[in-house]
C-alpha positions, -999 to +999 in steps of 0.1 A: +349+433+500+315+423+485+308+425+444+287+445+445+310+473+470+333+469+438+313+475+412+300+510+432+343+515+440+349+510+398+320+534+389+336+563+412+368+556+394+355+563+359+336+594+368+357+621+350+365+605+323+329+592+313+320+632+326+351+643+298+336+620+274+294+627+276+303+661+276+326+661+254+323+695+220+327+671+200+288+673+198+285+705+188+301+697+159+280+672+140+246+693+134+259+695+094+265+662+070+302+671+063+313+671+097+289+640+101+308+622+076+341+630+093+327+614+121+321+582+105+344+575+085+363+578+120+344+563+144+331+533+119+366+514+129+347+511+171+324+492+154+343+471+135+368+463+168+340+462+187+332+428+178+359+418+178+359+429+211+329+408+218+341+377+204+380+374+225+353+376+252+337+347+245+368+329+236+385+339+263+350+322+278+358+289+267+332+293+240+347+287+207+366+256+206+365+229+182+357+203+191+336+216+224+356+210+253+326+221+285+332+257+303+337+267+338+325+300+325+282+290+318+268+322+335+295+346+314+286+323+281+250+327+287+252+370+289+281+369+265+258+357+238+229+376+250+245+406+240+264+389+209+231+378+197+214+412+190+250+425+181+251+395+151+217+393+141+194+425+152+165+434+145+168+455+104+138+477+115+125+469+076+114+429+090+147+415+088+178+410+103+209+422+104+246+426+125+249+464+139+285+465+119+265+461+085+238+488+098+271+511+107+278+504+070+240+507+056+244+546+070+280+555+064+263+549+027+232+567+027+251+598+040+272+595+016+304+594+038+339+571+027+337+537+031+371+533+016+394+527+049+370+499+068+366+487+030+401+484+028+410+468+060+384+436+057+401+435+020+431+430+035+417+408+062+400+386+043+431+375+027+448+367+058+465+388+066+474+401+101+452+422+120+487+453+125+493+444+086+458+450+078+452+480+098+489+500+089+487+488+050+446+503+046+433+537+038+429+537+084+431+570+091+460+573+120+443+582+151+416+555+138+446+529+134+455+543+170+425+534+185+419+499+171+457+488+174+455+496+214+419+471+209+441+444+199+468+451+224+437+443+250+427+410+230+461+402+224+469+396+264+439+368+261+435+369+296+396+376+297+396+400+333+406+431+313+393+419+279+361+421+289+368+452+320+376+472+282+347+458+263+324+465+294+330+503+304+344+512+268+318+497+253+286+484+262+282+507+294+290+535+282+275+537+244+242+553+256+259+578+275+280+589+244+250+585+215+229+603+232+242+636+221+246+627+189+210+620+184+207+653+195+232+669+172+213+645+141+185+663+151+194+697+143+212+686+108+204+699+073+184+680+051+200+643+040+185+615+047+204+599+079+175+579+092+197+546+093+224+560+116+198+574+135+184+541+138+220+528+149+225+548+175+190+541+187+193+509+188+224+507+217+208+534+232+181+512+239+199+480+236+231+488+257+207+509+290+188+485+292+196+449+286+237+446+276+257+471+306+235+458+327+246+425+316+283+431+310+286+443+344+270+414+360+301+391+336+328+416+352+312+406+387+310+366+377+346+370+362+363+389+393+338+380+422+353+392+455+389+385+440+410+422+447+438+419+417+414+407+391+388+441+408+422+460+399+428+445+361+392+453+358+398+486+367+432+493+349+416+485+319+382+507+324+399+535+327+425+525+297+394+518+277+377+555+281+408+570+274+417+555+247+378+564+234+385+602+245+414+605+225+400+599+192+372+619+201+402+643+201+412+634+167+379+636+153+371+673+166+402+675+149+398+672+120+368+684+114+375+716+127+407+712+102+383+702+077+365+738+081+391+756+084+399+746+051+365+750+036+365+784+047+365+812+022+400+829+026 
């Protein structure tokens, strides 16, 4: 089967899960600042482990060895390099450059979201604690812990094909479609300033839709070629990525619902 045909077949397999995420009821809960804060306090961990996934792809292609050695994946390194350029040093909208992770932290600060969990995680990691220890010992919501640990199961496999597929179909090719309804919800928000969050979301919608998504799919095609076993591995990883994302979205909706119930007068 040709690569383009196999990619089309993979897209078809992902339709039900993508539809469930694109039409998820959590978006209807995000038009008030309190609920949006809960969303951000969970979602920030997906923003952080996104960067770890991207670097795991590059490492799997042989792009991070010292002393340097030539890689057999020159095309793949070019593709992931273009993605990382923007993810790590994008236009900050103010005449400078910033990573998307840092941009999200700015947005959280502007929104008054609780940053204790993500700051605690980075502090533990900076003290050379393992990823699993840092996640479980930090003040990270349980469902976000589960989300990140699933990501690192894929990363720790060391197999670049599922890592790349998990990254591409669970992130780059998905984010524009699931961020659009978040932006629409923000447009109905109360008076708090969420311009940095909208800028972060808009950058992903534009970059991933126009550039990073297609580059990522090209990368997966380049890695899998016409090898059916490789495509099967990519398909399994892509399905897993979407299932884990839906579980996160479900849990965020539940957390918002519980918070709203507590806020209701007796």
